N, C-alpha and C positions, 0 to 999 in steps of 0.2 A: 663462390661469390654470388651475392644476391643483388639483383637490379630491380628497382621499382620505377615504372614509367607512368607519369602523370600526363595524359593526353588532353590538352585544353581546347582543341579545335572542335567545333560542332560537326565537322566532317570527319567521319571515322577514317577515311583514306585521303584526307587533305594533305597539303604539302608538308606541314610540320609533323604530322603523324607518320608520313612515309619516310621522312628523314630519321625520326626516332626509331621506326621499325628496322631500318638498315643497321642502326647501332645495336639494337637488342638482338637481332638475328645473329650478328657477328659475335656478340657476347655469348649467346646460347651455343653457337658452334664451338666455342672454347670452354664450355662447361658451366656457364653461369645459369642460375635460376632466375627467371624473369616473371614479374607480376605486373600486369598492365591495369591502369585505372582510366577508363574512358569517361571523363567528367560529364559529358553531355547525356550519358545514359544513367547517371546517378541522381538520386533524389536527395538534396541537401540544402541547408540554409547557409547563408553567409555568417560571418562573425556577428555576434549580438552585442559586442562591447560590454559584456557583463563583468569581465576581468576576473572571473572565478578561476581561470587557468593560471592566474598570478597571485590570487589570494587564498584559495582553498585547495586547488588541485595542481597537478603537474601536466595536465592535458586539457584539451577542449571539453567543456561540460556537455556540449551537444552530442547526442548519439544518433547518427543517421548513416546513410550509405557512404559518407565521406570518412567516417571514423577509421575504417580499415586502411585507407590510403594514408591518413595522418600517422597512424600507428606504424605502418610499414616503413615510413621515412626514417624512423628511429633505428630500425634493424637492418636496413639496406646498406650495402657497401657503396652502391652507386644509385643516385636518384636522377632520373631524366625528367626534366620539365619541358614541355613543348606547348607552344601557342602561336597562332597567327596574330598579326597585328591588325586590328580592326579599328577604324576611326581614331587612330593615334594612341592606342594602348593595346594591352593583351586582351584576349576574348573575355567576355563577361563571365563565362564558366570558369576560366582560369583565375580571374581576379577574385571571385567568390571563394574559390579554393584557397588561394594564396593568403587572403586575409585570415583564414583559419589557422595558417601555420604560425601565426603570432603566438599560439599556445606552446610552440617549441622554444620559447624564450623565457628564462627566469628573469624577473624584474625585481630589482632592489634599489630604489631611488636614494637610499642612504649611502650607497656605495659610490666610489669614484668612477667605477665602471658598472653602471646600473643594469646592463643587459648581458646575460650569459646564455649560451646555447644549451638546450637540453638534448640536442642531438649529439651523440658521442663523437669524439674527435676521430680524425682519420678517414672521413667520408669524402666521396667525390660527387659532384653534381655536374650534369650536362644540361645547359639551358639552350633550347632551340627556339628561335624566333623566325617566323617566315613573314614576308611582306611583299606587296606588289611594288612598292616604291623603291627608289634607288638607295644604294648603301648609305649615302650621307644623311638620309632622313631617318628619324625615329631612333637615333643612337642613344638618346637620353633614356629610352625605355630599358635598353640593355644595361645601361649604367645604373639605373635605379634598382633594378632587380639584382644586379651584381653586388651592390652594396648590402642589400638585405641578405642574400645568400652567403655573403662573406661573414655577416654577423652570426649565421648559423655554423660557421666554421668549415664550410665545404672547400675542398680544392676544386675550384670552378673552371669548367670549360664552357665556351660559348660558341654557338654556330648561329650566325645571322644570315639567313637565306633571303637575299634581297633581289629585287628586279623581277619578281614573279608576277608580271603584269596581267596575264590572262586570267588568273584565278581559277583555271580549270583543274579538276582533280588529276588529270593526266599530264599536267605540265612537267617538263623535264627538270628534275631536281637531282640528277645523277651526280653533279659536282659536289653538292651538299651532302648527299648520301656517302660519297667517297670520303669526305671530310669526317663524317660520323664514324665510318668504318675504321679510319686511321686512328681516331681517338680510342675506339674500342680495342684495337690491336695494341695500342700503347698501354692501356689499362691491364690487359690480359698478358702482356709480355710476349705477344705472338710475333 
């Protein structure tokens, strides 16, 4: 099994990254191959709205350090997306990446169903969001991305790590890590 992790926090060991790491370590223990992409360390542009991915190509026309991550999403059995919530949305690094995933959609406006995924069927995604605010806040962010990831055809799992008020990199996230490990065990049949 192949797992690709997209780490959207500017902090390499931030809360969302540590939750994702608990998941990937459990997957590795059970034989999965894991590839991590730490977005803050990559040099890439956001979507240029050129639409070449829908008119001439089946992938993003830009070739930069994000290209391997976008390509890996198509071959991974499981893709982990993780981001903190900053100022009412995902991190800027994650948003720039996510806009480029639009290239994973085939568009045909003459069809009754104009959007079809280029990501092969049968894939799973784990979406991890961490935030300082309480659980009732920012739920619309998870809902928005759930809708888009659903378009891609993923069997989607979501972890919303809420109430992490200190913002410290050593904040206790063990209950969310346990949730991630449980999801990993379920995927691996452990």
